[in-house]
C-alpha positions in Angstrom: 133.9 210.0 8.5 133.9 206.2 8.3 132.1 206.0 11.7 129.4 208.4 10.3 128.9 206.2 7.2 128.6 203.0 9.2 126.1 204.7 11.6 124.0 205.8 8.6 124.1 202.3 7.2 123.1 200.9 10.6 120.2 203.2 11.1 119.0 202.5 7.5 119.1 198.7 8.1 117.2 199.0 11.4 114.6 201.3 9.7 114.1 198.9 6.8 113.9 195.8 9.1 111.4 197.4 11.4 109.2 198.6 8.5 109.3 195.1 7.0 108.3 193.5 10.4 105.5 196.1 11.0 104.1 195.3 7.5 104.3 191.5 8.2 102.6 192.0 11.6 99.8 194.0 10.0 99.1 191.5 7.3 99.1 188.6 9.8 96.7 190.5 12.0 94.3 191.3 9.1 94.5 187.7 7.9 93.7 186.4 11.4 90.7 188.8 11.7 89.4 187.7 8.3 89.8 184.0 9.2 87.9 184.6 12.4 85.1 186.4 10.6 84.8 183.8 7.9 85.1 180.8 10.3 81.3 180.9 10.7 79.3 181.6 7.6 75.9 182.2 9.1 72.7 182.3 7.0 69.1 182.8 8.1 66.6 180.0 7.4 62.9 180.2 7.9 61.3 177.1 9.4 57.9 175.8 8.3 54.9 176.7 10.4 53.9 174.3 13.2 50.6 174.0 15.0 50.8 173.0 18.6 47.6 171.8 20.2 46.5 173.4 23.4 44.7 170.8 25.6 43.2 171.5 29.0 41.0 169.3 31.1 41.0 166.7 28.3 39.6 169.1 25.7 41.1 170.7 22.7 41.1 174.5 23.2 42.9 175.6 20.1 46.3 175.8 18.5 49.5 177.8 19.0 50.8 178.6 15.5 54.6 179.2 15.5 57.3 179.9 12.9 60.9 180.5 13.6 63.8 182.1 11.8 67.2 180.8 12.8 70.8 181.8 12.0 72.8 178.6 11.1 76.4 178.0 10.2 76.0 177.0 6.5 79.3 175.0 6.3 78.5 172.9 9.4 74.9 172.4 8.2 76.2 171.0 4.8 78.2 168.3 6.7 75.2 167.1 8.7 73.2 164.0 7.6 70.0 165.5 9.0 68.1 168.7 8.6 68.6 170.9 11.7 65.1 172.4 11.3 63.7 169.1 12.5 65.5 169.5 15.8 64.5 173.1 16.1 60.8 172.3 15.5 60.8 169.2 17.6 62.2 170.9 20.7 59.9 173.9 20.1 56.8 171.7 19.8 57.8 169.7 23.0 58.5 172.8 25.0 55.3 174.7 24.0 53.0 171.6 24.3 54.4 170.7 27.7 54.7 174.1 29.2 52.3 174.6 32.1 52.8 178.4 32.1 51.2 178.6 28.6 47.5 178.7 29.6 45.4 180.6 27.1 42.4 180.7 29.5 44.6 182.9 31.8 46.9 184.7 29.6 50.1 185.9 31.0 53.2 187.2 29.2 55.0 184.2 27.7 58.8 184.2 27.9 59.8 184.0 24.3 63.4 184.7 25.1 63.7 181.7 27.2 62.1 179.5 24.6 64.4 180.7 21.8 67.6 180.5 23.9 66.6 177.0 25.0 66.0 175.9 21.4 69.5 177.3 20.4 71.2 175.6 23.4 69.5 172.2 22.9 70.1 172.0 19.2 73.7 173.1 19.5 74.3 170.4 22.2 72.8 167.7 19.9 74.3 168.8 16.5 77.4 170.7 17.3 78.6 173.7 19.2 78.2 176.9 17.2 75.8 175.5 14.6 73.0 177.8 15.5 73.8 181.4 16.4 70.4 182.6 17.2 66.7 181.7 17.0 64.1 184.4 16.3 60.3 184.1 16.3 58.8 184.8 12.9 55.1 184.2 14.0 53.5 183.3 17.3 49.7 183.2 17.4 46.9 181.4 19.1 43.8 180.3 17.3 40.8 179.0 19.3 39.3 175.7 18.1 36.0 177.4 17.2 37.7 179.8 14.8 39.5 177.1 12.8 38.5 176.9 9.2 36.7 173.7 8.4 
């Protein structure tokens, strides 16, 4: 009878301990998942519109009009001393202006995915890894010089 009572106490103690540990494990796992999810607080920001001149054979042909939407880690952006939009627009301008495959006299499909991924990579290298999650194109248009408003 005493053996049966000790066995019952032993089983009860093991059950209580394992239930407690399972609860602690579940809470720790949920906290880790929450911390990981809130580690980056991304927000979408819209850049201003830029006009990139298209020059061929020494003559102005028109302008590429571009606007971007980018997901940025708000916490990291607050700690920066510079506006990340300046880096996004600078690299975009340099890439579009100097890209020989962007010839509006002989239109081919332009690789927008390569442009946006390059912008994200370059800005993250300069300002901090994980700062910009993605770059999207809000507007991308071409306006010939003769159609520009005076």
